[in-house]
C-alpha positions in Angstrom: 0.0 0.0 0.0 1.3 3.5 -0.9 2.4 5.6 2.1 -0.2 8.3 1.4 -3.0 5.8 1.2 -1.8 4.1 4.4 -1.8 7.4 6.3 -5.2 8.2 4.9 -6.5 4.9 6.2 -5.0 5.6 9.6 -6.4 9.1 10.0 -9.7 8.8 8.2 -9.2 11.2 5.3 -6.0 12.9 4.5 -6.1 16.0 2.3 -3.7 18.6 1.1 -1.7 19.8 -1.8 0.8 17.0 -1.7 -1.8 14.2 -1.8 -3.1 14.9 -5.3 -0.6 17.3 -6.8 -1.5 19.1 -10.0 0.3 18.4 -13.2 3.0 20.8 -14.4 0.7 21.8 -17.3 -1.8 23.1 -14.8 0.9 25.1 -13.0 2.1 26.8 -16.2 -1.5 27.6 -17.2 -2.2 29.2 -13.8 1.1 31.2 -14.0 0.2 32.2 -17.6 -3.2 33.5 -16.5 -1.7 35.3 -13.5 1.0 37.0 -15.5 -1.4 38.0 -18.2 -3.8 39.5 -15.7 -1.0 41.4 -13.9 0.4 42.8 -17.2 -3.1 43.8 -18.3 -3.9 45.6 -15.0 -0.5 47.4 -15.1 -1.1 48.5 -18.7 -4.6 49.9 -17.8 -3.2 51.6 -14.7 -0.4 53.2 -16.8 -2.8 54.4 -19.5 -5.2 55.8 -16.9 -2.4 57.5 -15.0 -1.1 59.3 -18.1 -4.6 60.3 -19.2 -5.2 61.9 -15.8 -1.9 63.7 -16.0 -2.9 65.1 -19.4 -6.2 66.3 -18.0 -4.6 67.9 -15.0 -1.9 69.6 -17.2 -4.6 71.0 -19.5 -6.6 72.3 -16.5 -3.4 73.8 -15.0 -2.6 75.5 -18.4 -6.1 77.0 -18.5 -5.9 78.2 -14.9 -2.4 79.7 -15.4 -4.1 83.0 -16.6 -1.1 83.9 -18.8 1.6 83.5 -16.2 4.6 82.4 -18.2 6.1 80.3 -15.4 2.9 78.3 -14.8 2.2 78.0 -18.5 5.7 76.5 -19.1 5.2 74.1 -16.2 1.8 73.1 -17.6 3.3 72.6 -21.0 6.0 70.4 -19.6 3.5 68.2 -17.7 1.3 68.0 -20.8 4.3 66.9 -22.9 5.4 64.3 -20.3 1.8 62.9 -20.1 1.5 62.5 -23.8 5.0 61.0 -24.1 4.2 58.5 -21.3 1.0 57.5 -23.0 2.7 57.0 -26.3 5.4 54.9 -24.6 2.9 52.6 -23.0 1.0 52.1 -26.2 4.2 51.5 -28.2 5.5 49.1 -25.6 2.4 46.9 -25.8 2.4 47.1 -29.6 6.1 46.4 -30.0 5.9 43.5 -27.5 3.1 41.9 -29.5 4.9 42.5 -32.8 8.1 40.9 -31.6 6.2 37.9 -30.3 4.5 37.4 -33.6 7.8 37.7 -35.5 9.4 35.2 -33.1 6.5 32.8 -33.9 4.9 33.0 -30.5 1.1 33.4 -31.1 0.5 34.5 -27.5 3.3 36.1 -25.5 2.3 34.5 -22.3 1.5 31.0 -23.6 4.1 29.4 -21.4 2.4 26.0 -21.7 2.7 26.1 -25.5 6.2 27.4 -25.3 7.3 24.4 -23.2 5.5 22.0 -25.5 7.2 23.4 -28.6 10.6 23.2 -26.8 9.9 19.5 -26.1 9.8 19.9 -22.3 
C-alpha cells in the first residue's frame, strides 16, 4: 500500500496539496493567466495615469491665466503625459509584434512554449 493511502486509512481522510498534486501543465496555465492579468492591469493603470496627467496639465494650463512660469510648467506636464501615454501604447504594440515575429502566437502562452521546446 502506498504511504499516502496508508496514512489516509489511519487518520480517516488525508487531504492537502501533496496528496493529489496538480500536473506541471496546470501550474504553467495558472502562471500564464496570473502573469497576463498582472500585465493587463498594469497597462490599464499606466494608461489611466497618463490620461489623468494630461487632463490635469490641461486644467493647469487654462488656470495659469497667462503667467509664463505656470504655462511653461503646464506645457512640460502635458508633454510628459503625452509622451508617457505613447510609450505605454508603443511598448504593448512592440511586444506583440516581436512575439508574432518570433513565432509566438501568445506572448504569455508558457504551456505552449514548453510544449514546442519538447519539455
